[in-house]
C-alpha positions in Angstrom: 72.6 53.9 -15.4 70.8 53.3 -12.1 68.0 55.8 -13.1 67.6 54.1 -16.5 67.3 50.6 -14.9 64.9 52.2 -12.3 62.5 53.7 -15.0 62.8 50.4 -17.1 61.6 48.5 -14.1 59.0 51.0 -13.3 57.6 51.0 -16.9 57.6 47.3 -17.1 55.7 47.0 -13.7 53.1 49.4 -15.0 52.4 47.7 -18.2 52.5 44.3 -16.5 49.9 45.1 -13.9 46.9 44.6 -16.0 48.2 41.4 -17.1 48.8 40.0 -13.7 45.5 41.5 -12.2 43.6 39.0 -14.5 40.4 39.8 -16.7 39.0 43.1 -16.1 35.6 41.9 -16.9 33.2 40.8 -14.0 33.1 37.0 -13.7 29.8 35.4 -14.7 28.0 34.4 -11.4 27.4 30.8 -10.8 23.9 29.3 -11.5 21.8 28.9 -8.1 20.7 25.3 -7.7 17.3 25.6 -6.1 16.4 22.9 -3.3 13.3 21.0 -4.4 10.3 21.7 -2.4 8.4 18.5 -1.2 4.9 18.5 -2.0 2.5 19.2 0.8 1.0 15.9 2.4 -2.3 15.3 0.9 -5.2 16.8 3.3 -7.5 14.2 5.1 -11.1 15.3 5.7 -12.2 16.7 8.9 -14.6 14.3 10.6 -15.9 16.6 13.2 -19.5 17.0 13.2 -23.1 15.4 13.5 -24.2 12.8 11.0 -27.5 11.1 10.4 -28.4 8.3 7.8 -29.5 4.8 7.5 -28.0 1.1 7.3 -29.2 -2.0 5.7 -27.9 -5.6 6.0 -28.3 -9.1 7.3 -28.6 -10.5 10.7 -27.9 -13.9 12.1 -29.5 -15.0 15.7 -28.2 -18.1 17.5 -29.3 -19.2 21.0 -27.9 -22.1 23.4 -31.4 -23.6 22.7 -31.0 -26.3 20.4 -32.9 -25.5 17.1 -33.7 -22.0 17.9 -32.0 -19.7 15.6 -32.8 -17.8 12.4 -31.3 -15.0 10.0 -32.9 -12.3 7.7 -32.6 -8.7 6.6 -32.1 -6.0 9.2 -31.9 -2.3 8.8 -32.8 1.1 10.2 -31.4 4.5 11.2 -28.2 5.9 12.8 -27.4 9.2 14.4 -24.0 10.3 16.0 -21.3 12.9 16.5 -17.5 12.4 15.5 -14.6 14.3 16.9 -11.5 14.7 14.7 -8.4 14.9 17.3 -6.5 16.3 14.1 -3.7 13.7 14.4 -5.4 11.0 12.3 -7.5 9.8 15.1 -11.1 10.3 15.4 -13.5 9.4 18.3 -17.2 9.5 18.5 -20.6 8.3 19.9 -23.8 7.4 18.2 -27.0 5.5 18.5 -28.5 2.9 16.0 -32.2 1.8 15.7 -32.9 -1.4 13.5 -36.1 -3.0 12.4 -36.1 -6.6 11.9 -38.4 -9.8 11.5 -35.8 -12.8 12.2 -37.9 -15.6 12.8 -36.3 -17.9 15.5 -37.2 -21.3 14.4 -40.9 -20.7 15.4 -40.1 -19.6 18.8 -41.0 -16.0 18.1 -39.0 -13.6 16.1 -36.4 -10.8 16.8 -38.2 -7.3 15.9 -36.1 -4.3 16.9 -32.6 -3.8 18.1 -31.1 -0.4 19.6 -27.6 0.3 20.2 -25.6 3.2 22.2 -22.1 3.2 20.9 -18.8 4.7 21.2 -16.2 4.5 18.6 -12.5 5.3 17.9 -10.6 5.0 14.6 -7.7 5.8 12.5 -8.0 7.9 9.2 -6.7 6.2 6.1 -6.8 9.1 3.2 -10.5 9.9 3.0 -11.4 6.5 5.1 -11.7 5.8 8.6 -11.2 2.3 10.0 -12.6 2.1 13.4 -13.6 -0.2 16.4 -16.9 0.2 18.2 -18.7 -1.2 21.2 -21.4 -0.5 23.6 -24.9 -1.1 25.2 -27.4 -3.3 23.0 -31.2 -3.7 23.6 -33.4 -6.2 21.6 -37.0 -6.9 21.5 -38.9 -10.1 20.4 -42.6 -10.7 19.6 -42.7 -13.7 22.2 -39.6 -13.8 24.4 -39.8 -10.1 25.7 -36.9 -7.9 25.5 -33.4 -7.8 26.9 -30.2 -5.6 27.4 -26.8 -6.9 26.4 -23.5 -5.5 24.9 -22.0 -5.6 21.4 -18.5 -5.0 19.9 -17.4 -4.9 16.2 -15.7 -2.8 13.7 -16.1 -1.0 10.2 -14.9 1.2 7.7 -16.4 4.5 6.4 -15.5 6.6 3.3 -16.1 10.3 2.7 -17.6 10.3 -0.9 -18.1 14.0 -0.5 -17.6 16.7 2.3 -21.1 16.0 3.4 -21.7 12.3 2.4 -20.1 9.2 3.9 -20.5 5.3 2.9 -19.4 2.6 5.0 -19.9 -1.2 6.3 -20.0 -2.4 9.9 -19.9 -5.9 11.3 -21.0 -6.1 14.8 -21.3 -9.0 17.5 -24.2 -8.9 20.2 -24.4 -10.8 23.4 -27.7 -11.2 25.5 -27.2 -13.4 28.7 -30.6 -14.9 30.0 -32.7 -13.3 27.5 -35.9 -12.0 29.1 -35.3 -14.3 32.1 -35.9 -17.3 29.9 -32.3 -18.8 30.9 -31.6 -18.7 27.0 -28.3 -17.0 26.0 -28.6 -15.3 22.7 -25.9 -13.9 20.2 -26.5 -12.1 17.2 -24.3 -11.0 14.3 -25.1 -8.2 11.9 -23.3 -7.0 8.7 -24.8 -3.8 7.3 -23.9 -1.2 4.8 -24.3 2.4 6.2 -24.9 5.8 4.4 -24.6 9.1 6.4 -25.1 12.8 5.7 -22.6 14.9 7.8 -23.5 18.4 9.1 
């Protein structure tokens, strides 16, 4: 009797083992959910290099002598070098030479302006918003010439890898111009185009 019971339990366990073991087929793998990859940040142009070009705009000249002022077209050549610091900041140096014929109410006329400038700016996409300042020299046909300073700002945009377009607003100050005792200030607003090497 004991043998029969033991045999019956052993047979039951043998046949029940596959049922207790679960499904004999391999389970389907769970789908892998890929983590989305962020798109790369848009690349901004590299501003490092020399540039040369031209500018054209308008100039306003004012003096502390009553009635002596004037305004007219001004324009000339630009040359410079920028260095891209690689962290959205750009620094640079350049020179401008402008031709003019701004009549100062019959007391002569402003004939030319030269500037030696430093600039620093922040990249905004393909553009550069910057501040600038430096040395200015101006010459007239009657009052002689004099040195002063200028400050201002501008925006320049890379149209292609080698062409940039922009605009610049500058304020100039000349104290005791040509030893005449007159203080002269001038404002220029010009559009600029440059070829970048």
